[in-house]
N, C-alpha and C positions, 0 to 999 in steps of 0.2 A: 615739441622740440626738446631734445635731451642733450645736455652738454656733459661730456665725459672729462673729468679732471684727474690726471694721473699724479701719483705721489712721487714727483721727480723734480729736481732743480735744474736739469739740463734744458737749455733754450733750444728748442727744435722748431724752426720756422714752419716746416710742413705740418707739424701737429698743431701749432698755435694759430695758423691762418684760418682753418675752418671755424675755430672758436671766435676769432675776431669777426669773421664774416657773419656768423650766426648772431653775434651781439649787435652788429650793425643792422641786421635784418629785423631783430626785435625792436630796436630803437625806431627804425623807419616805420615799422608796422604800428607802433604806439602813436607816432606823429600822425599817421594817416587816420588812425582811429579817432583821435581828438578832432581832426578836421571833419571827420565823418559826423561827430556829434554836433559840430557847428552847423553843418548842412541840415541836420535833423531839426535843430532848434529854429533856424530861420525859415525853413520851408514848411514846417508843420506847426510849430508853436506860435507863429506870427502870421495867421491867415489873412488878416486885413492889410497889413503893411506890404506883404509880399505875394498878394493873391495872383498877380499875373505871372510872376516867376514860378510860383508853385504849380499853376496850371500847366505852364509849358514844360516844367520838369516832369510832371506826372504823365504828360501826353506822349513823350518820346523816351525810348530806352537809350538815353545818352551814354556814350562811352567816354567817360572822363579820363584824363591823364592819371596814371597810377591807380586811381580808384576803380577804373573800369565801369561797369554798370551796377556796381554794388549800392551806391546811394539811391538809385531808383528803386532797387529791390527793398531797401529799408523803408522808403516812403510808402511802398505798397504792402508792407509786412502784414497789415491787418485786413488786406483784401487781395491776398496772393492769387486768388483764382480769377481775378479780373484781368485776363490777358488775351481775351478773344480778339480785340481790335489789333493788338500788336502782332499776333500770329497771322491774322488775315493780311496785314500790311506786308508781312515777310513771306507770303505765299506758303503758310502753314508750317514752316520750319525756321526756327530762330536761334542763332548762335549767341548764347549769353557769355559776355566777356567779363572775367573776374578781375579783381585787383591783382596786380602783377605778382604780389607775394603770396597769394592765397592758394593757388593751384586748384581752382574750382570752376574752370570752364565747363559749360554744359550746353549740349545741343538739344534744344526743346523742339519736339515735333508733334504734329497732329495729322500728318499726311498719311492716309490709309495705305498708300503704296510703301512708304517707309516702314510703317508698323508691320505690314505683312512680311517685308524683308527681314525685319529684326526678330519677329516672333515666330516665323514659320520657315521661309525659304533659307535663311541663314541663321537659324536658331542656335546652332552649335557655337557660333562666334560671339553671341551676345549673352553674357551671364550676369548674375548679380554681383559676384566678385568680392574681393576682400574689403574694399572701401565700403560697399553696401553693408556687408556684415559688421563692419565696425560702427557705422552709423546706427544700425539696428541691433546692436550687441545685446540689448536687454532681452531679445527673443531667442538668444542662444543658438542652438542647432536644430530648432524646429523648422517647419515647412517654409516659413517666411524667408529664412536666410539660406535655404539649401539649394544646391545645384546638383545636376547630374543624377547619379544612382541613388544617393540618399534622398533626393527629392522624390524620385519615383517610388521608393519604398514607403516613404511617409504618406504619399498620396494613396497608396494601396490600403494604408491603415485607417485613413479618415473615413470611416463608414458608419459611425454612430455618434450620438449626441451626448454631451455632458450635462449635468445638472446646472441650473442657473447660478452664476457667480454672485458673491456677496456685493453689497453696495460699496464696501471698502475696496474690493477688487476692481469694480467698475470705475470708481473715481481715479484710482491709480492708473488704470489703462488710459483714461482720458488725458491725464497729465503726461504720460509717455508719448501719446500721439502728438501733442503740442511740442514737446521737447524735440522730437525727431524732425518735425517740420523746421524748427529753428536750426537744427544741425545742417539741414540742406541749404540754409541761407547764410550760414556763417563760415568763414575760413576754418579749416580743421584745427589749426593751432588755437583759435579763439574758443571754440566750444570745448576743446580738450582742457584748456586752462580753466574755464568755468567749471568743468567737471571735477578737476583736481582740487579746486577751492570750495566746491559745494555751493555754487552761486547760481541764482536765477532758476531757469527751467531745468538746468542740470541737477540742482539740488532735489527737485521734485522727481527727477529720473532716478536718483540714488534711493530716495525714500520709497518709490514705487517698486524698485527692484527688491528691497528688503521685505515689502509686503507680499510680493509674489512668492519669495522664498518661504516665508512663514506660512501663508495660506496653502500654497501648493504642496509644501512639504508635509503639512498635516493631512491633506487630502490623500497624497500618495501613501503615507504611512498607514492611514486608516484602510485604504484599499488593499494594501499588501496583507494586513491583518485579516481582512474579510476573505481574501482569496485563500489564505492558509487555513482558516476555519472551515471553509467549504471543502477544501481538499481532505482535511482530517475527518470530516463527517460524510464525505463522498456525495456532497450535494451536486446534483446535475439535473436540473429541471428542463433543460433544453431551450430556455429562454434566450433571447438575443442579448448579448453582453454589451456593456457600455464601452466607450472608447478606451478608457484607461485600463480596464480589465483586459481588453483585447491586446493592448501593448504589453502588459506584464506577463500574461499567460502564454501568448503565442509568439512574442518577440521576433517580429520580422527584421528588427534592427538590432545590431550587435555593436557595442554592449548596450543593454537597457539599464541605465542607472537613473537615480532620482533626479539628477540635473537634466537629463534628456526628457524625462517625463514632465518635469516642470516646464521646459520649453514647449513641449507638445501642447500642454494645457493652455498656456498663455496665448500661443499662436492660434490655436483652434477657436478659442473664445472670441478673439479679435475677428477672425475670418467668418465664423458662423453666426455669432450672436449680433455683433454690431452692424454688419452689413444689412441684415434683415430689418433691424430697427430703423436704420437710416433710410432705407428704401420706403418703408411704410410711412414714416413721418413726412417725407417730401411728397409722397403719393397723395395722402389725405389733404395736405395743404393745396396741392394742385387741383384736387377735386373741388375744394372750397372756392377756388378761383374760376372754375369752369363747370357751373351747375348743369349745363347741357350734357356733359359727359356722365355725370352722376345719373341722370335720367336714362341714358342709353344703357349704362351698366345694370341699373335696376331692371329694365325691360328684358335684358339678356338673361339675367339670373332668374327672373320669374318664368321665362319661357323654358329654360333648360333645367333649373334646379328649384322648382317651387317648394315653398315651405309646407310642412305637414298641416293639414286642416284641423286635426285634433289637438294641436299644440304640443305633441310629443317631440322630444329631442331626437333628431335623426342621427343615424350612425355617421361615422367619418366619411368624407367624400372620397370617392374613387378617383384616381388621377384621370381616368378615361372620361368621367363626368366633367371634371374641371377643364379638360381639353376642349369641350364644346364652347367654352366662354372665350371666343375669339376676340371680341372687342375689349374685354377685361385684360386679356393677355397683351393686346396692343397698348392699352393705357399704362400697364406696368412697364412695358419696354420703353414707352415714351417718357415716363417718369425717370427711368434709369438712364436714358439718353441725355436728358437735361441735367439730372442730378445723380451721377454715377456714385454708388456707395464707396468705391475706391477711386479717388480723383486723379491719381497719377501713378505711373509705373517708372521704375528706374532700371537701367541696364548699363553694362560696361562691355566694351569691345575687347576681345582677346587679341585680335590682330587688326591691322589697317584694313579699311573697307571704304567703299563709296556707296552711298544710299541711292535709291532710284531718283530722288530729287536732285542728285548731283552733288550733295554735300559730302565732303571728305570726312571720314571718321578715323582718328588716330588710335593706335593700340592703347588700351587702358583708359580711353576717354569715356566720359559719362554722357548718356543719352536719357532724356526725360520725355516720357510719353504723357502728355497732358490730357488725360481722358476727359476731364471736366470741360476744357475749352473745345475739344474735338466735337462734342455733342452740340455745340452752338455755332459751328462753322458753316457759313452759307455755301462755301465751296464743296462741302461734304454733303450737307442735308438740304440745300436749296435756299431760296430767299426767305422761306417761312421757318427757318431753322430755330428761331427763338420762340415759336408758337408751340403750345401743347396740343398736338393733334394725333390722337390714337388711330385715326383713320389711315395714317401713313403706314401702319403695320398690317392693314387688312387688304388682301388681294382683291382683284376684280371678281373673283369667283366666291368671295366670302371666306376664304381661308386665311391662315396666318402668313404674312409676307416675311420671309427670313432675310436678314441682312448679314453680310460677311462679318465675322467676328473682329476683323481688323478695322472695320468701320464702326460697328456697335461693340465696344470694348468692355462692356459692363462685366462680362464673365471671362475676361482675358482672352487669349488667342493662341493658336498653335498647340504644341505639346503641353503647355501649361494651362490649357483651358480648364476652367473650374469643373471639377468632378461632380460637385453638388448642384450644377445648374438646374437640372430638372427638379431635384428635390426642393431647391429654393423657390422656383416658380410655383410648385405645388403648395408650399407653405404660404407664400404670399397670397395666392388666390384663395386658399382656405380662410385665412384671416379676413381678407376683404369681404368675402361672401358672408361670413358669419356676422361681421360688424354691420354691413349695409342691410342685411335682412332684418336685423334687430334694432338698429339705431339710425337716427339722422344725426350726422355730425356737424356741429356748428363751430367754426373757428372763431375764437375771440378776436374781435377787431381791434386795431390800434397797436398790435404788437409788432416788433421789428423782426423781420425774417431775413436771415443772412447765413451764409455758410460758415462753419467752424473750421479754422485752419488746422486740420489734423490728418492723420492717415485715413480716417473714415470721414465721409462728408456728412457729419451731423449738422443739425441746426444749432447755431451758436447760442441762442437763448431758449432752445426748446420750442415746443408748439403747444399753446394752451387751447383746449377745445372743450365744448359742452356736448355730452351725449344725451340725446332725447329719445326715449323709448318709442319705437314704432308700434302702431296698433296692429 
């Protein structure tokens, strides 16, 4: 909120009224915030004295006067993905009511019909929009924040992989993910204030931005020098170029400046690296909980891709060979159904609309597709929705059973369906085959397994395992 003060002594009611109203708004917001802290103290910090109140408060998305449903969101801040019951009670689409001063009403849906409408049949009406780009500002003009033609051009460019990022880069990316989730749960003026003061998660966001600028800037500079040297010496060995070289040399986007290249690098690493890592972590944990699935995967691998008897390392797997592993494919899809690497999607309506569920959507309103909860909905997946059952992906003839993308949303849907879907499945299968053929994985017992509240569904505490070499 910005107040403009003019250098004038004339008393103008029309000019002073907005300032007075803005001041009142800030005062009231401050009062509400302190009330909010009181709620937090009594309902979270006093579990024994107020246990019955706390349970009731957590069970229902109460719509409080002035505060809306914001207090309930705060109580659930560390388990934000625990919303399956609420969405089931609201028939898969839930209108979140914000505090009256916050302007953050959100329609949350896991209804496949709504998702198909938003992502496919009425795709042009649902964009990421300026508010999305403001929340995700650290990703600049990369693919994550792009709409329309720029998005299409960026998608054409994402055809190669970058080298592994440094630990410093990875840690900064994790801090950014947490900060962005908090931005979704706070009124805009609040996270903007925290950002201007360099406070809390916003401080980490600022520090991460500086790290991205430094590391990506050096990488871009080194790459430009490398390309210039190749041009001077006429190097051209016909090898496949990396992503950054492709952007600089062939420039499908105009202009190609260092800021855009930095945005491309950060967005690509988030999309390509972290999603694979998240999927494999949850997958191996699910295998540890379901040993019968491990046995079936071993049998399928042995039948279709037996190890060399002379102990020689075999060449890379052909995708056609990996396609024979139907049960493994189903197990990976089942893992991503229960623990999707990207747990939510956000869209904004350009103009007024009505969803198939009957919910009215106002222009510029926000819609949240809660992918994590959708994978656990009995109305979508049946009464056994919470069970890990790879068999649900195997047809009666033994082939892969395909589900509509607006139901199985792990790779997005419609025009923005992930271009790297087939590549990702090939990478996942290759890693799993190599690991299971050579090692028995034992998950260390007693560790706490829960989701990390971020853009990518990591495990909050990681996963500790033991690798035992197979004979």
